[in-house]
GUSEPA-340157 format. One record per residue: residue in three letters; x, y, z of N, C-alpha, C, CB in turn. Coordinates in steps of 0.2 Angstrom, whole numbers, plus 5000, padded with zeros to 4 digits. Glycine has a CB too. Example, Ala and Ser with C-alpha at 12.3 -4.5 7.8 and 13.67 -1.06 7.14 Angstrom:
<rs>
Ala506649725039506249785039506649845039505749785045/Ser506449895035506849955036506450005039507049975029/
</rs>
This chain:
<rs>
Unk470951064871470451014877470751024881470250944877/Unk470251034886470351014895469750994898470651074901/Unk469650974903469150924906468850974912469550834911/Unk468451014914467951054918467451024920467751104916/Unk467450964921466950954925466450954930466950924926/Unk467050974934466651054942466451104938467251094949/Unk466451124933466451204932465851234932466851234926/Unk465551274936464851284937464451274929464851374940/Unk463751254930463251234925463051314922462551194928/Unk462951324917462951384914462351394910463551394910/Unk462151344908461551324903461351244905461751344895/Unk460551244906460451174906459651164902460451154914/Unk459851114897459051114894458751044896459051114885/Unk458151034899458050984902457550944898457751014909/Unk457350884896456750844893456350904888456250804899/Unk456750934884456650974878456150924873457250994876/Unk455650934870455250914865454950954860454750884869/Unk454750954854454350994850454150934844454751054848/Unk453550964842453450924836452950984831453150834838/Unk453150964825453050994820452350924817453851004817/Unk451850974810451250914807451650854804450750954800/Unk451650794809451650724806452350724808451550714798/Unk452950764812453650744815453750774820454050754811/Unk453850704824454350734832455050764833454450684837/Unk454950814830455850844829456250824835456050924829/Unk455850844843456150844847455850794853456250914846/Unk456150744855455850694859456150684867455950634855/Unk456150724871456350754879457050734879455950694887/Unk457350794874458150784874458450834882458550834865/Unk458950814884459250844888459950884886459350784893/Unk460350924890461050944888461351004893460950974881/Unk461750994896462151014900462851064897462350954904/Unk462851134898463451164896463551204901463451204889/Unk464451204904464651224908465051284907464751184911/Unk465051324911465551364909466351354910465251404911/Unk466551404904467151404902467451324898467451424908/Unk466751284894466951234890466751244884466851184892/Unk467051204880466751174874466351114873467151164869/Unk465451134871465151084871464951084865464751084876/Unk465251004859465050994852464350944853465750944849/Unk463950974850463550944846463350904841463350974846/Unk463350834839463450824834462750774831464050804834/Unk462750754826462150694824462050714817461350714828/Unk461750654813461650674805461050724805461350614801/Unk461150744798460650804797459950764798460750844789/Unk459450814800458950794805458850764811458650764804/Unk459450754813459350714821458950764825460250714827/Unk458850834824458650884829459250934832458150834835/Unk459950934829460250984834459951064831461350974832/Unk459951064824459751134824458951164826459851144817/Unk458751124828457851124831457751124839457351044828/Unk458551104841458551124849458851174851458851064855/Unk459251194845459651274847459251324844460451294844/Unk458651314839458051344839457751364845457751304835/Unk457451324848457051324855457551364860456851224860/Unk458251344859458451384865458451474863459351344869/Unk458551474857458451544853458051584854458451554847/Unk457351554854456851584855456551594846457051664859/Unk456651554843456451544836455951484836457151524832/Unk455951444838455251384840455251394848455351294837/Unk454351384849454351384854454251314857454051434855/Unk454751284861454551204865453951184867454751194870/Unk453851134864453251104867453151074875453151054862/Unk453851034877453851024884454751054884453550924886/Unk454751054893455351044897455551134898456050994893/Unk456351114902456451184903457051184901456251194911/Unk457151284900457951274899458251344905458251284889/Unk458751324910458951354913459751414912458851314916/Unk459751464913460351504912460451524917460451564908/Unk460951484920461051504927460851514933461051534927/Unk460451464932460051424937459351464937460551434946/Unk459151514931458551554931458251514926458551624930/Unk457651534924457151484919457151534913456351454923/Unk457351524908457151554902456651524898457751564899/Unk456251594895455851554888456051604884454851534888/Unk456451614880456451674875456051674870456951674871/Unk455551734867455151724863455351764857454551734865/Unk456051774857456451814850457051804850456351884851/Unk457351794844458051804843458451854846458051804838/Unk458151914846458451974850458351964858458152044846/Unk457851954860457851924867458251894869457351894869/Unk458551834866458951794868459751834867458851714864/Unk459751864863460451914861460551954870460351994851/Unk459851974869459852024875460052004881459252064875/Unk459951934882460051894889460651854889459451844889/Unk461151884885461751834882461851774880462151814887/Unk461351774873461651704871461651704864461151634874/Unk461951714860461951724854462151654848462351774853/Unk461951664843462251614838462251624831462051564838/Unk462851584829463051604823462951544819463751634822/Unk462351574813462151514809462651494803461451534806/Unk462551434802462751414795462551444788462551354795/Unk461951454788461651504782461551564785460851484777/Unk462051604781462151684783461451724782462751724779/Unk461251754785460751804782460951854787459851794782/Unk460951894779461351964782461152034778462251944781/Unk461252084778461052144775461652144769461052214781/Unk461452124764462152134760462252174757462252094757/Unk461752214756462052284752462152334756461652314748/Unk462052324763462552364767463152344769462252374773/Unk463452394774464152384775464252324781464552464777/Unk464752324783465252274788464952294795466052294789/Unk465052364795464752374804464052384803464952464808/Unk463652394799463052414798462652344800462952454791/Unk463052304797462752234800462952204807462952174794/Unk463352224809463652204815463152244821464552234816/Unk463152314820462652344825461752364824463052394826/Unk461652324817460752334815460452314820460452284808/Unk459952354823459552364827459652384833459452324828/Unk460352404834460552424840461152474838460652364843/Unk461052524834461352564833461552614839461052584829/Unk462352624839462552694845462252754843463452714845/Unk462052804847461552854846462352924848460652844852/Unk462052984845462353034846462153074853462453064841/Unk462353044859462053064864461353054866462153124864/Unk461053114868460453094870460053104860460053154877/Unk460453154855459953154849459753084848460353184843/Unk459153074842459053024839459353014833458453024837/Unk460053034833460353014825460952954826460753084821/Unk461252924822461652864822462252904822461452804816/Unk462852874827463452904828463852864824463752904835/Unk464052884818464452844811465252834816464552894801/Unk465452894818466052884822466052824828466152954826/Unk465752824831465552764836465652714835465052754839/Unk465152714829464952644826465652604822464452664820/Unk466052644820466652634817467152604823466952714813/Unk467152654828467552644832467652574837467652694834/Unk466952574837466552514841466852444837465652514841/Unk466752464831466852384826467552374826466652374818/Unk467852424825468752414825468952394831469152474824/Unk468652424837468652384843468652294844468052414847/Unk468052284840467952214842468452174836467152184842/Unk468552194830469152164827469652174828469252154821/Unk469852224834470552214833470552164841470952304833/Unk470252154845470052104849470152004845469452134851/Unk469852024841469751954838470251944830468751944836/Unk470651984831471151994824470751984818471851944823/Unk470252024816469951994811470152074806469151974814/Unk470352064800470752114797470352124790471452084796/Unk469752164792469052164787469152264787467952114792/Unk468852284782468652374782468052364785468652414775/Unk467952394791467052414793466652434787466952484797/Unk466852484781466652504777466352464771466952544776/Unk466752414770466552354765465952364765466752284766/Unk465652344759464852324757464952254757464552344749/Unk464552224763464252124763464452104758463252104762/Unk464152114752464052074744464752084743463552114735/Unk465052134743465752104738466252074743466252184734/Unk466252044748466752004751466551914752466952044757/Unk467051874751466951804750466551794757467651754749/Unk466251734757465851674760466351694768465951594756/Unk466851654766467351664774467251734778468151644773/Unk467351784775467551844778466951864781467651904773/Unk466351844776465551864781465551824786464651854776/Unk465751744788465651724792466051744797465651684791/Unk466751774796467151794802466751854805467751814800/Unk466351914800465951954802465451954808465651974797/Unk465051864807464451854809464751844816463851814804/Unk465251814817465751794823465951834828466351784821/Unk466051894825466251954828465551984831466552004822/Unk465151984825464352014828463951984836463851984821/Unk464251904834464051884843464451874848463651814844/Unk465051884846465551934851465451994855466051944849/Unk465152024850465152104850464452094857464952154840/Unk464052064856463452064863463752034868462752034863/Unk464252024871464652014876464151944879464652074882/Unk464251904873463851824878464051774881463551774874/Unk463451754884463751714889463751634885463251714897/Unk463351614882463151584878463451574871462551594879/Unk463851554867463751564860463651494857464251594857/Unk463451494852463151434845463651444841462351444840/Unk464051394839464151404831463951334828464951434828/Unk463551374825463251304819463751304814462451314814/Unk464051244810464551234805464951304803464251194799/Unk465151314809465551384808466251394801465951394816/Unk466651314801467051314797466951284790467551284799/Unk466551274788465951254783466551294776464751294785/Unk466251364778466551404771467551424773466051494770/Unk467751414780468451444780469051414778468551444786/Unk469751434775469951384776470451374781470251364770/Unk470851334780471351304785471651354791471851284782/Unk471851404787472151474792471651484796472351534790/Unk471051514793470351544796470051484800469751574789/Unk470151444798469951394805470251394812470151324803/Unk470951394811471451404817471351464818472251404815/Unk471151534815471051574818470351594823471251604814/Unk470151554819469051554823469351484831468151474813/Unk469951444829469951404836470351444842470451324835/Unk470651514838470951544843470551584847471451584841/Unk469951604842469351654846468851604851468751704839/Unk468751544850468551514852468851484860468451474847/Unk469551484860469751464866469951524870470251404865/Unk469851584867469651644871469151664873469851674868/Unk468651644870467851664873467951594880467051634864/Unk468051544879468051484884468651514888468251394882/Unk469151534889469651554894469251614897470351584892/Unk468751664895468151694899467751684902467951704897/Unk467851634903467151594906466551584901466951634912/Unk466551584894465951594890465751524888466251644883/Unk465251484888464951424888464951414879464251424893/Unk465151354875465251374867464951304867466051384862/Unk464351304861464051234859464451254852462851214860/Unk464651194851465151164843464651134840465851114844/Unk464351164836464151094831464351084824463451104829/Unk464751024823465151024815464950954814466051034815/Unk464850924810465050864807465750844806464750864801/Unk466150894805466850874805467150844812467150934803/Unk467350784811467550744816468250764820467550674813/Unk468750774815469250794817469350864820469550784813/Unk468850914819468750964822468450954829468550994819/Unk468150904830467750904837468250884843467050854837/Unk468450824838468950784843469650834846469250714837/Unk469650894842470350934844469950984848470850964839/Unk469351034847469351074851468551084856469451124846/Unk468351014858467951004862468150964869467350974859/Unk467751004875467950964880467250914881468151014887/Unk466650914880466050864881465750864874465550884886/Unk465550814872465150804865464550764866465650754861/Unk463950804865463150764864463050734857462550824865/Unk462750694858462750644851461950644851463150554851/Unk461450664848460950644845460750614839460750684845/Unk460250594837460050534833459150534833460450474836/Unk458750544827458150544827457750564832457950494825/Unk458250654833457550674837457850674845456750614837/Unk458050624847458450584854459050584856458450524855/Unk459150614863459650604866459950554863459650604872/Unk460650544861461050464862461550464867461350424856/Unk462050524869462650504874462950574875463350444870/Unk463150584879463550644882464150614886463050694888/Unk464850624881465450594883465850654883465650524879/Unk466550654888467150674886467350664880467650664891/Unk467650714877467950714871468650684870467850774868/Unk468850664875469350634877469350544875469350664885/Unk468850544878468550484877468350424869468050504879/Unk468250494866467850474859468450464855467150544857/Unk468250414850468750384842468250414838468950284840/Unk468350434834467950464824467350384822468850474814/Unk467850324824467250264824466650274828467550194829/Unk466750274835466550284841465750344839467150314845/Unk466050394836465650454835465050444830466150504831/Unk465450424824465050384819464350324821465450344816/Unk464750284824464350234827463650244831464750194831/Unk463850314836463350334838462750374835463650364841/Unk463050414829462750444826462250414822463050464824/Unk462450364819462050344813461750264816462450344805/Unk461950244821461650184823462050124820460950184821/Unk462550124817462950074813463450094813462750064806/Unk463950034811464650054808464750054803465250024809/Unk465150114801465250154794466150124794465050244795/Unk466150084791466850054790467550104785466649984786/Unk467050134780467350184774467150224773467550174769/Unk467650284773467350364773466950384767467850414775/Unk467350334762467050334753467050274750467550384747/Unk466550274747466150224742466950194738465550284735/Unk466950134737467550144730467350144722468150064730/Unk467850214720467650214711468050154709468050304707/Unk467650114709468050034704467950034696467549944706/Unk467650134693467650124687468250174684466850144684/Unk468550184680469150224676468850244670469950164675/Unk468850324670468750344664469150334657468750394664/Unk468750344652469050314646469450374645468550284640/Unk470050364641470450404637470150474633470850354633/Unk469450464632469250524626468750554631468750494618/Unk469250634628468950694631468450714630469350744630/Unk467850734634467250754633467250834633466850714639/Unk467550874639467750944636468450964637467350994639/Unk468651004634469451054634469251114633469951044627/Unk469651144638469651214639470451234640469351234646/Unk470351294635471151314633471051394633471351284624/Unk471451424638471751494639471051504641472151534632/Unk470551494647470151534649470251594657469551484649/Unk470051644652470151714657469451734659470551804653/Unk469351744664468751774667468751854665468651764675/Unk468251874665467951944664468252004671466951944664/Unk467951974677467852014682468251994688467152004683/Unk468551924688469051904693469751884691468751844696/Unk470151854694470851864695470951774690471151884706/Unk470351744689470451674682470751704678469751644678/Unk471151644676471851684669472051614667472851734673/Unk472051614660472651554659472351494660473251564662/Unk471751454662471751414663471551364658471451424669/Unk472051304657471851254652471851184654472251254647/Unk471451134653471251074655470851024651470951084660/Unk470850964652470650904646469950894654471450814643/Unk469450864652469150814657468750744653468450864661/Unk469050684656468750634652468250614653468950594651/Unk467750584650467150544651467150494657466950514644/Unk466750504660466650464668467050464671466550394669/Unk467450534672468050574676467850604681468350634673/Unk468050584686467750624693468450694694467650544701/Unk468450744691469050784690468850844697469150824681/Unk469450844703469350874707469550944708469450844711/Unk469551004710469851064710469951084717469451124706/Unk470451084719470951104726470951174726471851074727/Unk471351214732471351284731471251304737470951324727/Unk471651374739471451394745470851454744472151434749/Unk470551464748469951494747470051574742469651504755/Unk469851604738470051644732470551614729470351714734/Unk470851554729471051554721470851534715471451524720/Unk470251554715469851534709469451484707469951524706/Unk469351434710468951364711468251384709468951334719/Unk467751444714467151454711467151464705466851504713/Unk467651524704467451574698467651524692467951664698/Unk468151474693468251434686467751394685468851384686/Unk467151364689466451334687466051394685466051294692/Unk465751434688465451484685465451524678465551514688/Unk466251504675466351534669466251474664466951564669/Unk466351404667466051354662465351354662466251284663/Unk465051364667464251374668463951424664464051374675/Unk464351474663464151554661463551594665463851554652/Unk463851564672463551624678463951674678463451604685/Unk464651664677465151734677465351744668466051714684/Unk465651814669465651824662466451814660465451904660/Unk466551784656467051774651467551804648466951764648/Unk468151844649468551864643468651834637469051884645/Unk468951784638469251734632469351654635469951754630/Unk469451634628469651554629468951524626469751524638/Unk469351464626468851414621468651324625469351414612/Unk468151324623467751264626467551224621467151294629/Unk467951184622467851124617467351064617468451084616/Unk466851034617466550984620466250924614466051024625/Unk466550874616466550814613466750824603465750784615/Unk467350884602467550904598467150964595467550854595/Unk466550994596466251044592466251104599465351014588/Unk466451154595466551224600465951244604466751294595/Unk465951254610465351294612465451364616464951244615/Unk465151394619465251454621464851464628465151494616/Unk464351444629464251434636463951524640464951414639/Unk463851534637463851624637463151634643463651684627/Unk462851584645462351584650462151524652461851624648/Unk461651524659461651454660461051424658461851444667/Unk460651454652460151434649460651394644459451494646/Unk461051424641461451384636461851334638461851424632/Unk462251344642462751274647462051214647463051314657/Unk461551234649460951184651460851154646460351204653/Unk460751194639460651144632461051134631460451144627/Unk461651134633462451114629462651044634463251204629/Unk462051034639462250964642462650974649462550924637/Unk462851064652462851054658462451064665463251064658/Unk462651054671462251064676462751084681461851014679/Unk462451124686462851164692462651144697462851224692/Unk462851114704462551134710462951184714462451074713/Unk462651234716463151284718463251274724462951344717/Unk463951324727464251324736463551314739464651404740/Unk463351394738462851424743462251404743462851504743/Unk461851324745461351314744460751354746461451254745/Unk460851374750460051434752460051464748459951474759/Unk460551474747460651564741460451564736461451594739/Unk460551504734460851514724460551444724462151524721/Unk460551394727460451324725459651294726460851284729/Unk458951334731458751304731458051344733458951244733/Unk457451344734456951384734456651344740456551394728/Unk456851354746456551324753455851334756456951354758/Unk455451384751454751394752454251364748454751454750/Unk454651334743454351274741454351224741454351274738/Unk453851184737453851114739454451054736453251084736/Unk454650984738455150954735455050954729455350904736/Unk454150944726453950914719454150994715452850884719/Unk454151044717454251124714454951104713454051204720/Unk455351104717456151114715456451064713456551144721/Unk455951004713456350944709456250974701456050854711/Unk455650994697455450994692455451054689455150974691/Unk455851114693455951194690456251174684456451244695/Unk456851134682457151144677457151104672457551154679/Unk456651064675456351014667455551024664456350934668/Unk455351084665454651084664454451094657454351134667/Unk454751094652454651074644454451004644455351074639/Unk454750964648454750904648453950884652455550884652/Unk453650914656453050914660452650934658452950924664/Unk452650944650451950984645451450944645452150994636/Unk450850964645450150934643449850954639449750934647/Unk449350964639449151004634448951054634448750974631/Unk449151084625449251144625449751184629448851164626/Unk449751234630450451264636450151234642450451374637/Unk449951194643449851184652450351134654449051144654/Unk450451134660450851074664450351024665450951104672/Unk450750944665450550894666450550884672450650854664/Unk450150864677450350854683450450794686449950864686/Unk450250744681450550664681451150654680450150624677/Unk451450714673452050704672452850744678452150724664/Unk452350784681452750824686452950754693452150884689/Unk452250734695452150684699452650624698451350664697/Unk452550594692453250554690453850564689453350534686/Unk454050614686454750644687454950654695454850714683/Unk454650674698454550704706454750634708453750734710/Unk454450584708454550494711455050474709454050444707/Unk455150484704456150454700456550494703456350474691/Unk456450554704456850584709457050564716456750634709/Unk456550554720456450534724456750454726455750554725/Unk456650424722456850344723457550354720456250274719/Unk457850384715458550384711459050404718458550464703/Unk458750464720459050504724459050494731458950564722/Unk458550434732458550404739458350464747459450374740/Unk457850514741457850574746457250544752457550654742/Unk457450584756457050544762456450594765457550524769/Unk456050604762455350674761454750624763455150694750/Unk454150674769453550624769453250644764453050624774/Unk453050674758452650684753453150724748452150724756/Unk452850724744453050774738453050834738452650784734/Unk452350864741452250914744452450954751451850904743/Unk452850924752453150954759453650994757453550904765/Unk453751044760454051114759454851084759453951174767/Unk455251134755455951084754456351104762456351114746/Unk456251174765456451204771456451164777456051264772/Unk455851094777455851054781456351004782455451034781/Unk456550984776456950914776457750944777456950864768/Unk458150894778458850904780459250934777459050844782/Unk459750954777460250984774460550944766460750984780/Unk460650864769460650824765460150804761460950784768/Unk459650804762459050774758458850854753458150744765/Unk458850904756458950974750459550954744459351054756/Unk460050944747460550944743460250874737461350944748/Unk460150824738460050784735459450794731460050754738/Unk459050844732458450884727458850904723458050934729/Unk459450944724459550974719459850934715459751014721/Unk460350884718460650824712459950804708461050754715/Unk459450784712458850764707458650814702458150734711/Unk458450854705458350924698458650924692458650994700/Unk459450924694459850934688459750854684460850944691/Unk459850804687459750734684459250724679459550684689/Unk458750774682458250764676458350804670457550794679/Unk458750834670459050874664459550814659459650954668/Unk459550774662460050714657460650754655459550684648/Unk461050784660461750804659462250784658461850824662/Unk462850794653463350744653463750784657463550724645/Unk464050844659464350874663464050894669464550924659/Unk464350874675464050914683464650934685463750864689/Unk464551014688465151044689464751054697465451104682/Unk465251044702465051024708465251074713465250954710/Unk465051134716465451194720465451144727465051284721/Unk465651114730465651104739464851064740465551204745/Unk465050994735464350964735464150944743464350894731/Unk464550934747464450914752464750954759464750854752/Unk464551014757464651074764463951054768464551174761/Unk464151064773463551074779463251004780462951134777/Unk463550954778463150894777463550834780462950884769/Unk463150794786463150754791463550664787462250744794/Unk464150654789464550594788464150544783464850564795/Unk463450514787463050464784462850514777462250434789/Unk462650574776462250594770462950604764461550684772/Unk463250644765464050644762464050574759464750654767/Unk464150494763464250464759463850454753464350414762/Unk463150454754462550444748462750494745461850444750/Unk462950554744463150604740463750584736463150664743/Unk464350544741464850534735464750464731465650524740/Unk464150414735463950354730463450404724463450274736/Unk463050454726462850474720463250494713462550534723/Unk463750534716464250554711464750514706464550594714/Unk465050464711465350394710464850364703465350334719/Unk464050354704463650314701463550364695462950284705/Unk463650424693463450464690463850454684463550514692/Unk464750444686465350434683465250364679465950424689/Unk465150314684465150244680464650244674464850184686/Unk464050284674463550294670463950344663462850334675/Unk464450364664464750404658464850474658464350394651/Unk464350494664464550574666465250584669464050594671/Unk465350664666465850674670465650724675466350694666/Unk466350744679465950754684466750824685465650684690/Unk466750894687467250914689466950964697467550954683/Unk467150924702466950954708467550984714466550904711/Unk467351054716467851084719467551074728467951174716/Unk468051064731468051044737468551084741468150994737/Unk468251084747468951144751469051064756468651254758/Unk468951004757469250944761469350894756468650914767/Unk470250914759470650864754470550794755471350874754/Unk470250764763470350684761469550664756470450644770/Unk469250714754468650714749468850704743468350764750/Unk469250744740469550754735469950694733469850794736/Unk470450664739470750604737470350544738471350594741/Unk469850554740469450494741469150454734468850524746/Unk468850524732468550504727468450514720468150514727/Unk468850574717469350594712469850564708469550624714/Unk469550564703470150504697470850544698469950504687/Unk470850634696471250674694471050744698471150674687/Unk471450774701471550854704471750904702471850854708/Unk471550944700471851014697471951064702471551044691/Unk472451104704472651124709472351224707473451094711/Unk472251244711472251324708472551354715471251354705/Unk472751404710473251454716473251514714473951434718/Unk473051594716473051644713472651644706473851664713/Unk472051614705471751634700472051594694471751694700/Unk472551534695472851514690473051454691473251554688/Unk473151404687473051334686473851294689472851324678/Unk473951294695474551284698474951204696474351284706/Unk474451164694474651094694474051054694475151064699/Unk474350994692473750934691474450884696473450904680/Unk473750834698473950774703473450724701473750784712/Unk473850664700473350594700473350594707473750514696/Unk472550564710472350584717472550504720471550604718/Unk472750474716472950404718473650394720472850364714/Unk474050454719474750444720474950514721475050414714/Unk474650544725474750604728474650614734474550634726/Unk474850674739474850674747474450764747475750654752/Unk474450754752474050834756474650884756473850824766/Unk475150864757475650914754476050944748476050914757/Unk475850894744476050914738475350964735476250844734/Unk474750944737474250994735474251044740473550964734/Unk474551054745474651114749475051174744475051074756/Unk475551124743476351174740476051194734477351114738/Unk475551164730475351194724474851234724475151164719/Unk474451214730473951284733474451344733473551274742/Unk474951354737475151424739475651454733475651404747/Unk475751414727476151414724476251494721476051364722/Unk475651524718475251584716475151634721474851564715/Unk474751614729474551654732474651704734474451644735/
</rs>
């Protein structure tokens, strides 16, 4: 972190306003980014951060205001025009050609040619990709197909793509949401390198520890308006939270005042996956328990949940639920057996963002929405959606609102509400607060703890150690596809968990 108050202004956004039908997303927001600095942009989900960046990047046309890049007024009409003018953005929700190679994704739309011939030069594309990767110390085979890589490596490819444009301004939107601690350190080295070159970095994150560590200045937004811009050195976590949410949040985690009963609701023995490294995993889950799953990226955490839910093939293993053996060979069978799963990649596998809140909420319980004969009952669908909106405290103008217009936190609560309507006994949660602000996180924690109070059982994967320690009763630690150990969340440390996580890595 450094202070560069006298550095030249690289990017200036003045009084930016943007209105959608019924919603004023931005109300005269201003922000200044200096060359060679990291400027953090913070706010709750729905505060207007992404809308502001989309106005900069040419995805949205602003209604009012001016944007200046190196003193020249700009109004980009497309993302490509922004990239050609030195403004790049690494999006949180990756939008990649998953069936194409890494280097295809980096050079898509600007393939290097064979001299004057209208053919793509594979040799030059490979060499250029290797040069970017060498500079950034990214260890990925450029010929690898994107869909075969974990999200964390795909994120690093997206960062390399942004750097390959030799951009003057790079926007990082929740760049560490799917990265391990080692990968976060690597990303921070890249950001410092870009900063030292004179780039202006806009860093959007809900992780306050990162913001205070990497940023020079912080701009905070609330309800589509500018609240404050301050040097990072003058801010504390409590001050940031107060500015973001407009009130004090004294505790990051709600009290988990209930204790699980001794009765096991699920017993897993000798679980082996067919197509992943998951092997010989055995554990018990008790009624009313929140069981955390920790581990490094690639340790088998997600694979464990997918095997329990039947969305990944199992080679062997025994599942016993309340004394009865079950198989869970498919998600349909798992749902019938009282399981529900909230996936890690909300946009890719959790929601249908072009559909409405109502459609997303009731898609898993249409049997209970039948009317006369084979027809669905509009009244039952509306009633169930009303219940979900109220129970999950979803902020939406109406049931028919398209899900993509809701904040990330509210989208996640729609997913929770959808599964709650199926009346499950066991919730499988994979990174349930990924990309969600501190206020919405607290509400998600409350929902999880309330489910446990009601006698539901929860298995929760998280990359955030404080989160696991804050709301879980016990924590399983995965390493190299195996169960490395089990700890009591109330009597362990992050150091003990990390030691177990490295056991078979």
